[in-house]
N, C-alpha and C positions, 0 to 999 in steps of 0.2 A: 503494499499500500503505499502511495506517495504521500508525503507531508502536505503538499499543497495541491490543490485541485488544477487541472489543465485550463480552466477557464481563469482562475485566479492568476496563474502565471501570465497568460495572455493579456489579462487586464493590466497588471503591473507593467509588463515590458511595453504594451501600448501607451500607457501613460508617460513612461520615460521618452518613448520616440515622439510623443505628440507636444512634449512641453519642456520647460526650463526647470527641470528637477534633477538632482543628483541621485546617484545609486543609494548613497548613504540615507538621503532623505526618504526615498522610496521605502527603503528596508525599515526605517524607523515608523514611518506613517502606517504601514501594513504589518509591522511586528514581525518581519522576516528575520531569521537568525542572523544572517550576515549579508553585507552588501554584494559579496561574491556570488550569491545565489541570483540576485537581481541581474547582476553583470552577465551570468550565464543565459538567463532567460532572454536577455536583450541580445546577446550575441548570437543565439540561434534564430532570433527573430529577424536580424538584420542579414545574416547569412542566408537564410532558407525561408523567409517569410514568417509572418505572424502565425500562421496555421502550424508551422514546425514546433511550436512551444506546446501544442496540444498534443498530449501522450497518448498514444494508442496502446491501451493494455492487452497486447496479444503476443504470443511467442513467434518470434521471427528468427529464422536461422539465416545467417549470411553464409554465402559461398566461401570456400577456401581461397579462392581467387580475390575476392572482395576484402577478406581479412589480410592477405598478402599485400595488397594495395594500401591498405591502411598502416600496416606495420613499415612497409617501405617509405611511405611518406612521413611517418614519424622519425624514422631512423636517417633519413637523409635531409630533412629540413630542420633548421634550427627554431622549432617551435614547441610549445608546451603540449601535453598530452589533452589538455582542454581545447586547445585550438585545433588539434587534429580531430577531436570528437566533433567539434562544431563543423569543421570543413566537411566531414563525412556524415554529418547527421546521426550520429550513434552517441551513446553515452560515455562519459569519462571512464567509468567502471569497465566498459566493454574494451576500450582502447588499452587500459591498464592490464586486464586479464590477456588480451592477445599478445601484447608486447611481452609479458612474463612467459606465457606459453612458447612464443618464438624464440625467446633467449634460451629457455630450458630444453626445447625439444625441436628447434627449426621449424620449417614449413610443416613438417608432420603433426606438430603440435596444434595446428591450425585447421585440421580436418574437421569437417562438420560430421558430428556424431549422430546415429539414429537416436530419434527421441524417445521419449518414454520414461516413466518413472524407474529409478533403479529397483532391482528385485531385492526382497528383504531376507536373502539367503546370507550364508556365511561369506560369500565372495563379493564383498562391497567394493573392492578395488576394481571390479570387472571394467567399468566405464572408463576409468583413468588408464587401464592397461591397454585399451584400444588404440590409444594414440601412439603408444610406445612400440607399435608395430613396425618393422623396418620401413624407413623412409624410402619411396620410389626414387629413381635416379632424378626425375623432374623436381621433385620436392628438395632433394639435396642441391640440385643446380639452383633452385629459386633462393634457398637459404644462403648459399654461397654468394649469389649475385647481390642480394640485400646486405649481407655483412660486408662485402667488399665496397658497396655504395657508400656505407656508414663510414668505413675506415678511409675512403676517399676524401669524404667531406671532412673528416677530422684533419687528415694531412693538409688539405687546401686551407683549413682555418689556421693550422700552425704555420704554413708557409706566409699567409697574410700578416700574421702577427710578427713573424721573424723579419718581413719586409719594412714593416713600420718601425720595428725595434731598430733596424739598420739605419733607416731614414733619420730617425731621432738621434742616434748615436753619431751619425755623420754630421748632422746639424749642430750638435752640442759641442764637437770638436773644432768646428769652423767659428765658433763664437769665441 
């Protein structure tokens, strides 16, 4: 169950978009726990339209390809998990879960498992063990590509930092 109704979130986001009121003022006016919740609702509304704030309470399974796109975006762009969630219109928790699964098990960890409630037998680890099946060659390649893209992003950032440092050092010696 969500803490705030979809209509309430849409109302608060719409009020921010309509007028001269801050996140903090809206959070205080409507007794929302923190201004970050209001910021999140507004970000979703700006990125995907006001109707995106209205949560549909239904089970939805994302494909492994979609999850890989989300993980790749998170790993190769210097943005927060929240910004990734807004970009792909999924929850912050989903992004966090997919990143942890990818880091632990690679692309195979993002497989969409068959649904249903787990059995009440002694074998409670059955669903988790399904993901640990040998990764296919495609999944190994996808994992390697995403990890290499992330490493490349880090190396480019280090290079840029070293260039700035070299420039600053050169400028300080000429003074």
